VOTI-382970 format. One record per atom (N, C-alpha, C): residue in one letter; x, y, z. Coordinates in steps of 0.001 Angstrom, whole numbers, padded with zeros to 6 digits, always signed. Example, Ala and Ser with C-alpha at 12.3 -4.5 7.8 and 13.67 -1.06 7.14 Angstrom:
// residues 2
a+013190-005690+007800/a+012300-004500+007800/a+013200-003300+007800/s+012850-002250+007080/s+013670-001060+007140/s+012900+000030+007870/
//
This chain:
// residues 94
x+000843-001178+000000/x+000000+000000+000000/x+000884+001236+000000/x+000379+002287-000577/x+001128+003544-000686/x+000652+004505+000405/x+001623+005077+001144/x+001342+006004+002241/x+002315+007165+002139/x+001842+008369+002403/x+002713+009547+002465/x+002971+009884+003927/x+004218+010219+004242/x+004575+010725+005565/x+005020+012166+005360/x+004385+013080+006090/x+004655+014505+005926/x+005147+015063+007252/x+006309+015712+007220/x+006851+016395+008389/x+006561+017877+008223/x+005794+018434+009146/x+005459+019857+009110/x+006200+020557+010235/x+007032+021530+009885/x+007739+022321+010887/x+007787+023768+010412/x+008309+024682+011243/x+008321+026098+010856/x+009037+026382+009536/x+009971+025535+009148/x+010702+025754+007902/x+009884+025339+006678/x+008791+024622+006883/x+007975+024160+005771/x+007615+022702+005956/x+007122+022102+004881/x+006710+020708+004938/x+007588+019867+004019/x+007895+018678+004483/x+008652+017720+003679/x+007816+016457+003581/x+007791+015846+002398/x+006964+014665+002183/x+007810+013499+001700/x+007452+012312+002170/x+008092+011090+001690/x+006998+010077+001382/x+007031+009519+000193/x+006078+008476-000199/x+006689+007120+000131/x+005898+006251+000750/x+006360+004928+001154/x+005455+003848+000584/x+006035+002706+000289/x+005273+001504-000040/x+005398+000583+001149/x+004287+000333+001827/x+004274-000485+003029/x+003388-001705+002813/x+003646-002776+003569/x+002798-003957+003444/x+001408-003704+004033/x+000442-004459+003584/x-000907-004359+004131/x-000854-004616+005633/x-001647-003885+006383/x-001667-004043+007833/x-000654-003182+008561/x+000092-002359+007832/x+001088-001489+008473/x+000391-000454+009350/x+001097-000008+010375/x+000564+000975+011318/x+001290+002305+011161/x+000816+003292+011893/x+001473+004603+011915/x+002928+004430+012363/x+003168+003606+013379/x+004539+003365+013866/x+005414+002755+012774/x+004858+001844+011983/x+005611+001245+010881/x+005995+002302+009847/x+005064+003193+009544/x+005340+004249+008569/x+006426+005182+009082/x+006349+005540+010344/x+007359+006424+010922/x+008730+005754+010904/x+008790+004480+011278/x+010065+003757+011302/x+010665+003614+009908/x+009826+003487+008891/x+010311+003310+007522/x+010680+004626+006855/x+010291+005737+007439/x+010536+007035+006810/x+011898+007597+007205/x+012328+008601+006465/x+013586+009277+006795/x+013430+010176+008020/x+012212+010300+008522/x+011939+011138+009689/x+011926+010327+010982/x+012390+009093+010942/x+012320+008193+012103/x+013023+008755+013331/x+014054+009554+013146/x+014797+010096+014289/x+014098+011298+014926/x+013075+011826+014285/x+012347+012978+014824/x+011391+012532+015918/x+011175+013394+016879/x+010177+013147+017928/x+009069+014178+017738/x+008026+013848+016992/x+006978+014832+016729/x+006182+015170+017987/x+005659+016373+018019/x+004796+016785+019132/x+003463+016068+019040/x+003036+015779+017814/x+001780+015068+017599/x+001861+014315+016279/x+001077+013262+016187/x+000988+012472+014961/x-000480+012445+014555/x-000721+012601+013273/x-002087+012542+012783/x-002154+011791+011468/x-003351+011403+011107/x-003625+010835+009786/x-004675+011746+009171/x-004284+012418+008116/x-005137+013416+007473/x-005659+014426+008486/x-004803+014870+009400/x-005162+015922+010341/x-005882+015470+011593/x-006243+014199+011698/x-006875+013658+012903/x-005802+013037+013777/x-005831+013323+015073/x-004848+012761+015989/x-004873+011241+015884/x-003689+010638+015813/x-003581+009186+015669/x-002540+008640+016633/x-002762+007431+017089/x-001792+006739+017942/x-000881+005901+017055/x+000303+005556+017549/x+001232+004775+016734/x+000689+003412+016287/x-000245+002841+017037/x-000758+001522+016670/x-001949+001575+015702/x-002291+002758+015239/x-003409+002885+014297/x-003051+002233+012957/x-003900+001346+012458/x-003640+000745+011146/x-003839+001778+010035/x-003062+001634+008999/x-003148+002558+007859/x-003857+001891+006691/x-004396+002736+005817/x-005021+002268+004581/x-004268+002872+003400/x-004420+002254+002276/x-003783+002742+001058/x-004190+004188+000811/x-003206+005047+000577/x-003461+006455+000286/x-003468+007365+001498/x-003301+006809+002703/x-003292+007650+003906/x-002088+008587+003917/x-002259+009704+004618/x-001168+010656+004838/x-000932+010751+006339/x+000278+010401+006758/x+000667+010480+008164/x+001338+011832+008374/x+000779+012645+009274/x+001300+013983+009547/x+002113+013970+010833/x+003361+014397+010748/x+004230+014537+011922/x+004330+016031+012211/x+003805+016439+013345/x+003693+017860+013643/x+004708+018300+014686/x+005328+019439+014442/x+006288+020026+015382/x+005530+020811+016441/x+006154+021032+017586/x+005498+021860+018598/x+005354+023294+018097/x+004330+023968+018579/x+004139+025374+018218/x+005235+026211+018860/x+005750+027228+018163/x+006812+028061+018744/x+006318+028887+019925/x+005008+029151+019969/x+004427+029933+021072/x+002968+029537+021216/x+002436+029706+022399/x+001021+029462+022633/x+000226+030533+021888/x-000649+030153+020948/x-001373+031147+020158/x-002191+032127+021006/x-002804+031652+022078/x-003598+032549+022922/x-002707+033568+023627/x-001563+033120+024108/x-000645+034032+024791/x-000071+035049+023807/x+000254+034616+022599/x+000775+035543+021587/x-000262+036620+021268/x-001534+036235+021180/x-002598+037210+020914/x-002736+038192+022072/x-002651+037688+023313/x-002729+038582+024481/x-001591+039602+024461/x-000386+039145+024106/x+000759+040052+024072/x+000590+041113+022982/x+000070+040711+021802/x-000162+041697+020741/x-001211+042709+021167/x-002271+042236+021797/x-003334+043143+022250/x-002808+044105+023307/x-001991+043623+024233/x-001425+044488+025269/x-000505+045529+024647/x+000279+045142+023649/x+001174+046086+022980/x+000373+047153+022242/x-000746+046756+021614/x-001587+047735+020919/x-002206+048721+021908/x-002636+048229+023060/x-003236+049098+024080/x-002211+050079+024637/x-000973+049651+024749/x+000072+050505+025315/x+000607+051517+024300/x+000356+051289+023012/x+000878+052178+021970/x+000104+053492+021966/x+000759+054589+021605/x+000057+055876+021482/x-001039+055769+020418/x-002077+056586+020564/x-003229+056567+019654/x-002835+056694+018190/x-001900+057558+017864/x-001586+057825+016465/x-000939+056634+015771/x-000323+055720+016523/x+000355+054608+015860/x-000522+053349+015761/x-001723+053400+016329/x-002608+052242+016217/x-003218+052191+014828/x-003351+050987+014278/x-004011+050881+012968/x-005495+051145+013120/x-006140+051682+012077/x-007595+051937+012138/x-008359+050627+012240/x-009494+050657+012924/x-010307+049448+013046/x-011557+049549+012244/
//
């Protein structure tokens, strides 16, 4: 069966196509890929969280996700605080 393994990180995405035997799992795909040495923050199949023992089907895409560089909610709070602290003339129009 044909499976794609995609590593997504801040530098971009890298893809590797694999031919695996029927019954292969997410762990098998990771071990067979060139990304085996990576420790992803999360693993998914087509964007859904997946465990290493999840069986794969022909055409599946295994996503290896890197940790976020910052908590999105905290980054938004910091931007909002910076906008509030800025003088009126430098704020963008709303």
